[in-house]
Each structure stands twice: as structure tokens, then as C-alpha cells.
C-alpha positions, 0 to 999 in steps of 0.5 A: 923905282928899282934904282933907288940909291937913297929911297929912305932919304928921298922919303922926307927930303922930297924938296932936297932930292926933287932936283936930283930926282929928276935926273934919277928914275924916281924923279916923278916920285920925288916931285910927288 
């Protein structure tokens, strides 16, 4: 994704940011 404001956080917090990832462009990335 290009607009990853917290791509480091969503690296190990896939469960925590999965819900907010859906709203962001890396929603599918977090669901992975």
C-alpha cells in the first residue's frame, strides 16, 4: 500500500488493526 501511516504497527498488530485496516487501503493487507 502507498498510504501506510502505521505499516510498522500493522506488521505485528494484524489483529488490532484488522478492523481499522478495512477502512484504510491496506485492509486486505491486514486481513492477510
